[in-house]
N, C-alpha and C positions, 0 to 999 in steps of 0.2 A: 511447364513442359509436360505433355501427356506421357504417362508410363506405358510402354508397349504391352499389349495384351500377352499374357503368358500362354504358350501353346498347351493344348490338352495332350499330355504325355502319357503314353501307355507303354509299359515295359512288359515284354513277353519273354519268358524263359523257354528255350527249346533244347531238345536233345536228339534231333534228327529222327525221332520216332513218329509213327502216325498220330499218336496222342499229342506230341509236341507240335506237329503240323496243324492239328485241329485247334490248338491254343493260338497258334500264329494266325490262322485264318480268322478266328474270332477277334483277335486284336486288330487285324486289318478292318474287319467289319465295323467294330466300335469306333475306330479312328475315322472311318469314312462318314460317320454320322456327325462328326464335329467339323466346324469350319476351319479349325486350325489344328487338327489332330495329327500327331506324329507317333510312329511306332519305333521303339528301341528294342531290338532283338538281341538277347544275350545268351551266349553259350559258355558254360563254365567248364574249362579244360583242366586236365591234371598236368602239373608241371614236373619235369625231370631235368634239373639243371637248366641249360639254356633252351631246352626243347619242351614241347607240350605234346600230350597224347590227346587225340580227338577221335572219339568213336562216332562215325557217321552212320552206323547201322550196317552199311555195306562193307566197310573196312575200318581198321584202326590205323589212323594216320599219326605218324610222328613227324613233327615239323617245328619250325621256328614260330614265334608268335605272329610275325608278319604273314607267313605262309598260311597258318591256320586261320588268321583273320580274313585272308583273301578267299579261302575255301568257304568260309561262312558267308561272306559277301555274295559269292556266286550262287550259293544255295538259296539264300533269302531272295535274291533277284529272281531266281527261277520260280519260287513260291509266289512272289509278288506278281510276276507276269501271269501266272495261272489265275490269280485272284482278279487282276485287272481285266483279263479276258472274260472271266465269268461275269464281272460287273457290267462290262461293255455290252454283253449279250442281253442284259436286262435294262440297258440304258441308264445305269446308275453311275454316280461319281465315285472318286476315290479320295485319298487324303493327301496331305502336303508332302510328307517325306518319311523314309524309313532309314534307320541307322543301325549298324551292327556293332556288337561289342564282344570281345573275348576277355574273359576274366579267369584268374586263378584263385581259387578259394573253395571252401565248402559251398556247394551249390545254393542252399537256402540263404546263407549269409551274403553270398556274392550278389544274388538277385535282389535281396532286400536292400543291400547297400547301394546298388545302382539306382534303385527307386528313390532312395533318400537323396543321393547325389543330384539326381535330375529333378527333384521335387515332383515326382510322378503323380498323376491323378489316379492311376489304376495299374495294377499288376495282373497279368493273365498267365496262368500256369496250368499245365495238364497234370492229370493224375491217373494212375492205373487202377486206383480203388482197391489196392491190396489190403488184406486184413490179417490179423493173427500173426503166426510165425513168419510168414513171408514178408509182412510189413516190418517186423522187428529186425529181420536179417538185412533187408534192403534199405531200410529207413524210408522216410516219407519227406521228399523235398517239398511237396505242396504243403504239408502240415507245417514244416519249418518256415516257409515263406509267409503263410497266414499268421503265424505267431510273431514273426519278426518285422513284418512289413509296416512302414509308417503310413501307408495309405490303404485304400480298399483293394481287396484281392478277389479276383474271379478265378475259380477252379473249374477247369473244363474237363469233362469226361465224355468221350465220344459215345453216342447212343448205341452204336453197334457192340459196345463192350458188354451190354446187358445190365440187368439190375445188380446193385451192390449186394453182397451177401447180407442176409437178414433184413433187407429192405424189399418189400413187395413192389411189383410193378403196379401202375394205376389200374383200378378196377374198371373193366369195360362198361359195366352197368352204371357205375358212378359217372363216367364220362358221358354216357347217353343221357342220364338225368340232368347233368349240368347243361348239356346242349339244349335239351327239350325245355328246360325251365329258364334258360338264359341266365344261369347262375343263381337263381332264386333258391334252389336247393342244391346242396353240394354232394349228398350221399344217396346211394341206392338204399332200399329198405334194409338189406342185410348189414350194410355198414353203419346205418343209423344205430342199429342195435349193437353192433360191434364196438363203436366208439364209446357208447354209454357215457359214464361220468368222467371218462378220461379226456374228453375233448369237448369243450364248450366254445361256441363261436357266435358272433353277432355281426350283422351287416350295419355299416355306416353309410348313410345316403350320400350320393354324389353331389358335390357342390358345383353349380354352374352360374357364373355371373354374381349378382349381388346377393345379400343375405336372403336365405329362404328357409322355410321349415324343412327339417329332415323328415323323410317318410318313416313309417314305423320300422323299428329294428326287428330283424328276423333272427331266430336262434334255433338251436336244436333242442330246446327245452320242450 
């Protein structure tokens, strides 16, 4: 008897923020690339007795688990409808299904545990990219998920958030050099000198078909 093929499960942690929505859209995109992709969307609520608190960004909802679950379902349906409309405009397909989950726990542990429970192939989580005191005070759910998750984790940071502190944006001249040389050279003259002995790289030839000789290896030496 043939064993049914396991679906490609993507777990996405959301918090109703724009960054959470970016992670959700990325999860939808990745699932769409799989023939049997499905997205499991999880929101981790705070429990108070029989009720839970759910921060939707627009309001702080106090509800039963069933009520909170219904609110999450409606929200994800709205986000999925936007995604499907965008894909339809480009004549692209979508994935098999989406499932919503409400959990009560520390966020990182809850997301990682759901990934384990579902034998997920991938977890997608957003991050604000906070550093220093702000990160210490607020904690980093993304960092915890990466540390605890039993599968690959994709951390999404919206481009409009700008560069992370201490990380420079890409050099326009380096981009131009890569385009003009089709990747044969990675750095502009200034960054060749800047990298110096701290960065050494080599090209490995592309393999196509049967065994073939590799072209010469390039480097910054």
